[in-house]
C-alpha positions in Angstrom: 127.3 269.2 65.9 129.6 272.2 66.3 130.9 272.0 62.7 127.4 271.7 61.1 125.1 273.8 63.2 123.9 277.4 62.7 124.6 278.1 66.4 128.2 277.0 67.2 128.4 279.5 70.0 125.5 277.7 71.8 127.2 274.4 71.4 130.4 275.8 73.0 128.4 277.3 75.8 126.4 274.2 76.6 129.5 272.1 76.5 131.3 274.4 79.0 133.9 275.1 76.2 134.0 278.8 76.8 137.6 279.0 75.7 136.6 278.1 72.1 136.7 281.1 69.9 134.0 281.5 67.2 135.3 280.4 63.8 138.2 278.4 65.3 138.6 274.6 64.8 138.1 272.3 67.8 141.2 270.9 69.4 141.0 267.3 70.6 140.4 268.3 74.3 137.4 270.5 73.4 136.1 268.0 70.9 136.1 265.3 73.6 134.4 267.7 76.1 131.6 268.2 73.6 131.3 264.6 72.7 131.0 263.6 76.4 127.9 265.7 76.7 126.2 264.6 73.5 122.8 263.0 73.8 123.9 260.4 71.3 126.8 259.3 73.4 124.7 259.0 76.5 121.6 257.5 74.7 122.4 254.0 76.2 121.4 255.4 79.6 117.8 256.3 78.5 115.3 253.9 80.1 112.1 256.0 80.2 109.6 256.1 77.3 110.9 258.7 74.9 108.8 261.1 72.7 110.9 262.8 70.1 109.5 265.7 68.0 111.4 266.7 64.9 110.9 269.3 62.1 112.3 268.1 58.8 113.6 271.6 58.0 115.4 271.9 61.3 119.1 272.7 60.7 120.1 271.4 64.2 118.5 268.2 65.1 117.8 265.9 62.1 121.4 264.9 61.4 121.5 263.4 64.8 118.0 262.1 65.6 118.3 259.0 63.5 121.2 257.7 65.6 119.3 258.4 68.7 116.2 256.5 67.4 118.5 253.5 66.4 120.0 253.4 69.9 116.5 253.5 71.5 115.4 250.7 69.2 118.4 248.5 69.9 118.0 249.1 73.7 114.3 248.3 73.4 113.3 251.6 74.9 109.7 252.5 74.1 109.7 255.5 71.8 107.8 257.5 69.3 108.9 260.0 66.7 106.6 262.8 65.7 108.1 264.0 62.4 106.9 267.2 60.7 108.7 267.4 57.3 107.8 271.0 56.5 108.5 272.4 59.9 111.8 273.9 61.4 113.3 273.8 64.9 110.6 276.0 66.3 107.7 273.7 65.3 105.5 276.8 65.4 103.0 276.2 62.6 99.4 276.0 63.8 98.8 272.5 62.4 102.1 271.2 63.9 101.3 272.7 67.3 97.8 271.2 67.3 99.0 267.7 66.2 101.9 267.8 68.8 99.5 268.9 71.6 97.1 266.0 70.9 99.8 263.4 70.4 101.9 264.4 73.4 98.7 264.3 75.6 98.0 260.8 74.3 101.6 259.8 74.9 101.6 261.0 78.5 98.2 259.3 79.1 99.4 256.0 77.6 102.4 256.0 79.9 100.6 257.0 83.0 102.1 260.5 83.3 
C-alpha cells in the first residue's frame, strides 16, 4: 500500500516504520515490517462475521479489499460488502450514510450484536 497510497506517511507510522523517510524506497526490512501488519496477510485469522464498507472512489482501500473478500470467502467467514461506487474514503454523502446506517444496524441485529 505504501507505494500506491496518497498517505504514505500514515502507512509508515502505523507500521512502526518511523525510520522511513518520505519519498524514499522501502528496503526489505521495512517492507517486511509493513507486510506483517497488513490486514490481507492476517485475514486468515478472521473468524467473526465481517461487514466491509467500501467507496468506489477511495484511493486507499479498493485495491486491497478484493483480496480480503476472497480470503473471507475461501475461509467460509460470513461477510457482506457494502459498496458505494460514487463515494470516496470518507463515505460522507447523505445517501451513503443513510444506507450504511440502516444496513449496519440490520447486520448487527442479524448477528446478535
